[in-house]
C-alpha positions as CSV (number, residue, x, y, z in Angstrom):
1,X,-14.4,6.7,7.4
2,X,-18.0,7.6,6.3
3,X,-19.4,4.6,8.1
4,X,-18.2,5.9,11.5
5,X,-19.7,9.3,10.8
6,X,-23.1,7.7,10.0
7,X,-23.0,5.2,12.9
8,X,-25.9,5.5,15.3
9,X,-25.4,7.3,18.6
10,X,-25.3,5.1,21.7
11,X,-28.7,4.1,23.1
12,X,-27.9,5.5,26.6
13,X,-27.0,9.0,25.3
14,X,-30.3,10.3,26.6
15,X,-29.0,9.5,30.1
16,X,-26.1,11.8,29.5
17,X,-27.4,14.6,27.3
18,X,-28.1,18.1,28.8
19,X,-29.5,21.1,27.0
20,X,-27.0,23.9,27.2
21,X,-29.2,25.9,29.5
22,X,-29.3,22.9,31.9
23,X,-25.5,22.7,31.9
24,X,-25.3,26.4,32.7
25,X,-27.7,25.7,35.6
26,X,-25.4,23.1,36.9
27,X,-22.6,25.7,37.1
28,X,-24.8,28.2,38.9
29,X,-25.9,25.5,41.4
30,X,-22.3,24.5,42.0
31,X,-21.4,28.2,42.5
32,X,-24.1,28.6,45.1
33,X,-23.0,25.5,47.0
34,X,-19.4,26.7,46.9
35,X,-20.4,30.1,48.3
36,X,-22.3,28.4,51.1
37,X,-19.2,26.3,52.0
38,X,-17.0,29.4,52.1
39,X,-19.5,31.2,54.3
40,X,-19.5,28.2,56.7
41,X,-15.7,28.1,56.8
42,X,-15.4,31.8,57.5
43,X,-17.9,31.6,60.3
44,X,-15.8,28.8,61.9
45,X,-12.5,30.4,61.2
46,X,-13.6,33.8,62.7
47,X,-15.1,32.1,65.8
48,X,-13.8,32.6,69.3
49,X,-10.5,30.8,70.0
50,X,-10.9,27.7,72.1
51,X,-9.8,27.8,75.8
52,X,-8.3,24.4,75.8
53,X,-5.4,23.3,73.6
54,X,-7.0,20.0,72.6
55,X,-10.1,21.8,71.4
56,X,-8.0,24.3,69.5
57,X,-6.1,21.5,67.7
58,X,-9.4,19.8,66.8
59,X,-10.8,23.1,65.5
60,X,-7.7,23.6,63.4
61,X,-7.9,20.1,61.9
62,X,-11.6,20.7,61.2
63,X,-10.7,23.9,59.4
64,X,-8.0,22.2,57.3
65,X,-10.5,19.6,56.2
66,X,-13.0,22.3,55.2
67,X,-10.3,24.1,53.3
68,X,-9.5,21.1,51.2
69,X,-13.2,20.4,50.6
70,X,-13.7,24.0,49.5
71,X,-10.6,23.9,47.3
72,X,-11.9,20.7,45.6
73,X,-15.4,22.1,45.0
74,X,-13.9,25.4,43.8
75,X,-11.8,23.4,41.3
76,X,-14.9,21.6,40.1
77,X,-16.7,25.0,39.6
78,X,-13.8,26.4,37.6
79,X,-13.4,23.3,35.4
80,X,-17.1,23.3,34.5
81,X,-17.0,27.1,33.9
82,X,-14.0,26.8,31.7
83,X,-15.7,24.2,29.5
84,X,-18.6,26.7,29.1
85,X,-16.2,29.5,28.1
86,X,-13.9,27.4,25.9
87,X,-15.7,24.2,24.8
88,X,-12.4,22.4,24.3
89,X,-11.0,18.9,24.9
90,X,-10.5,18.0,28.5
91,X,-6.7,17.8,28.0
92,X,-6.6,21.5,27.6
93,X,-7.8,22.2,31.2
94,X,-6.0,19.4,33.0
95,X,-2.7,20.5,31.4
96,X,-3.1,24.2,32.3
97,X,0.1,25.6,33.9
98,X,0.4,29.0,35.5
99,X,2.5,31.5,33.4
100,X,3.2,28.8,30.8
101,X,-0.1,28.2,28.8
102,X,-2.4,30.0,31.3
103,X,-1.7,33.7,31.9
104,X,-3.4,36.7,33.4
105,X,-3.8,39.6,30.9
106,X,-4.4,43.0,32.4
107,X,-6.9,44.9,30.3
108,X,-5.1,48.2,29.6
109,X,-7.6,49.2,26.9
110,X,-10.9,48.1,28.3
111,X,-10.0,47.8,31.9
112,X,-11.1,44.1,32.1
113,X,-8.5,41.7,33.5
114,X,-8.7,38.3,31.8
115,X,-7.2,34.8,32.1
116,X,-6.1,33.5,28.7
117,X,-5.2,30.0,27.5
118,X,-2.4,29.9,24.9
119,X,-1.7,26.8,22.8
120,X,1.2,26.0,20.6
121,X,0.8,23.3,17.9
122,X,2.1,20.7,20.4
123,X,-0.5,21.5,23.0
124,X,-3.6,20.1,21.5
125,X,-4.9,17.1,19.5
126,X,-5.2,18.7,16.0
127,X,-2.2,21.1,16.4
128,X,-0.4,19.3,13.5
129,X,-3.3,20.4,11.2
130,X,-4.1,23.8,12.5
131,X,-0.9,25.0,14.1
132,X,-0.7,27.6,16.9
133,X,-4.1,28.5,18.2
134,X,-5.4,32.1,18.7
135,X,-5.5,33.1,22.4
136,X,-8.5,31.5,24.2
137,X,-9.8,34.0,26.7
138,X,-12.0,33.1,29.6
139,X,-14.9,35.4,30.7
140,X,-13.6,38.5,32.5
141,X,-16.4,37.8,35.1
142,X,-14.5,34.7,36.1
143,X,-11.2,36.5,36.8
144,X,-11.9,37.3,40.5
145,X,-12.8,33.7,41.2
146,X,-9.7,32.4,39.4
147,X,-7.6,34.9,41.4
148,X,-9.2,33.8,44.6
149,X,-8.7,30.1,43.9
150,X,-5.0,30.5,43.0
151,X,-4.2,32.7,46.0
152,X,-6.3,31.2,48.7
153,X,-7.5,27.7,47.9
154,X,-5.2,26.0,45.4
155,X,-2.4,25.7,47.9
156,X,-4.6,23.4,50.0
157,X,-4.4,20.8,47.1
158,X,-0.6,20.9,46.7
159,X,1.7,18.4,48.2
160,X,3.8,19.8,51.1
161,X,7.2,18.5,50.1
162,X,10.0,20.9,50.8
163,X,12.5,19.2,48.6
164,X,10.5,19.6,45.4
165,X,9.7,22.7,43.4
166,X,6.0,23.7,43.7
167,X,3.7,22.5,41.0
168,X,2.8,24.9,38.2
169,X,-0.3,23.0,37.3
170,X,-3.6,24.9,38.0
171,X,-5.6,21.8,39.0
172,X,-4.7,18.9,41.2
173,X,-6.0,15.6,42.5
174,X,-7.1,16.2,46.1
175,X,-5.8,12.9,47.5
176,X,-2.3,12.8,45.9
177,X,-1.5,16.4,44.9
178,X,-0.8,15.1,41.3
179,X,-2.1,16.9,38.2
180,X,-5.5,15.8,37.1
181,X,-5.7,12.7,34.9
182,X,-8.1,12.2,32.0
183,X,-10.2,9.9,34.2
184,X,-10.4,12.5,37.0
185,X,-11.6,15.2,34.6
186,X,-14.2,12.8,33.2
187,X,-15.4,12.0,36.8
188,X,-15.6,15.6,37.8
189,X,-17.9,16.6,34.9
190,X,-20.0,13.4,35.1
191,X,-20.5,13.5,38.9
192,X,-21.3,17.2,39.0
193,X,-23.9,17.0,36.2
194,X,-25.4,13.9,37.8
195,X,-25.6,15.6,41.3
196,X,-27.6,18.5,40.0
197,X,-29.4,17.1,36.9
198,X,-29.1,13.3,37.2
199,X,-27.4,13.1,33.8
200,X,-23.9,11.6,33.5
201,X,-22.6,14.0,31.0
202,X,-18.9,13.7,30.0
203,X,-16.4,16.3,28.8
204,X,-16.5,15.3,25.1
205,X,-20.3,15.4,25.1
206,X,-20.1,19.1,26.2
207,X,-18.5,19.9,22.8
208,X,-21.4,18.2,21.0
209,X,-23.9,20.1,23.3
210,X,-22.6,23.6,22.5
211,X,-22.4,23.0,18.8
212,X,-25.9,21.6,18.7
213,X,-27.2,24.5,20.9
214,X,-25.6,27.1,18.6
215,X,-26.8,25.5,15.4
216,X,-30.3,24.9,16.8
217,X,-31.1,27.9,18.9
218,X,-29.2,30.8,17.4
219,X,-29.0,32.7,14.1
220,X,-25.2,32.2,13.9
221,X,-23.8,33.1,10.5
222,X,-21.4,30.9,8.6
223,X,-18.6,33.2,9.7
224,X,-19.5,32.8,13.3
225,X,-19.8,29.0,12.9
226,X,-16.4,29.0,11.2
227,X,-14.9,31.0,14.0
228,X,-16.4,28.6,16.6
229,X,-14.8,25.7,14.8
230,X,-11.4,27.4,14.8
231,X,-11.9,28.2,18.5
232,X,-12.7,24.6,19.2
233,X,-9.7,23.4,17.2
234,X,-11.5,21.6,14.3
235,X,-13.0,22.3,10.9
236,X,-16.5,23.4,10.0
237,X,-16.9,20.1,8.2
238,X,-16.0,18.3,11.5
239,X,-18.4,20.5,13.3
240,X,-21.2,19.5,11.0
241,X,-20.4,15.8,10.8
242,X,-19.3,14.9,14.3
243,X,-20.5,17.5,16.8
244,X,-23.9,18.6,15.5
245,X,-26.5,16.3,17.1
246,X,-29.7,17.9,15.6
247,X,-32.1,15.6,14.0
248,X,-32.6,15.8,10.2
249,X,-35.9,17.5,10.8
250,X,-34.3,20.2,12.9
251,X,-31.5,20.7,10.4
252,X,-33.9,21.3,7.5
253,X,-36.2,23.6,9.6
254,X,-34.4,26.8,8.5
255,X,-35.0,25.8,4.8
256,X,-38.7,25.1,5.6
257,X,-39.0,28.5,7.3
258,X,-37.2,30.2,4.4
259,X,-39.5,28.6,1.8
260,X,-42.6,29.6,3.8
261,X,-41.3,33.1,4.1
262,X,-40.6,33.3,0.4
263,X,-44.1,32.0,-0.5
264,X,-45.9,34.2,1.9
265,X,-44.1,37.3,0.3
266,X,-45.1,36.0,-3.1
267,X,-48.7,35.7,-2.1
268,X,-48.8,39.3,-0.8
269,X,-47.5,40.7,-4.0
């Protein structure tokens, strides 16, 4: 009820909160580390073949370990990037399945190939209220990375069981090959943000962060805020009440600026 809406935020939220620009920096730093890992792997993979069989086997095992480490880091990079493109609940990303609710759309009109998330009413928390969602496209600039992950690195995370059909899930737990759990998604976001910014941000807080950023740092119109709410699968009222973390002073600042502007115009006349 209203009491829960007005309840104070947890005292340790400052240890978890990132400005949106800081979160984007985490993604860029993760991308840089991933590129360095791939460069190292390719140097080793393209090295001269070992003369002795034992050394060749050790080298092959070392390359397999590197492949899995790269696949795991690549997965982390994509997950954090997906949250930036579509600030949705973590369930959306851990339940992505190729050619079911995650599809590649070739850009016939604009020439940009895009990966798109498609949700029926059963696929997300507030589906009973809002029904089938509009397509949720990821940035076209991510398409080459997603293609590369699916073709080259994702197979390193799959279980090698000949008697079972291959998994259609996009992301997997490195140790078991099972789809990601809610806890594993939480840990991925929290650990990556802590590694680069020493803040244990969590997936749900990311939704608060983007709403606060948009309402605080942009001149978004009511139509744009309404569109963002629809995109995130909730109402504008929910956006205001539950996700907007601006202080009261920050919230009234546009009105203060407006009144100053009006009064300055009046004085000039």
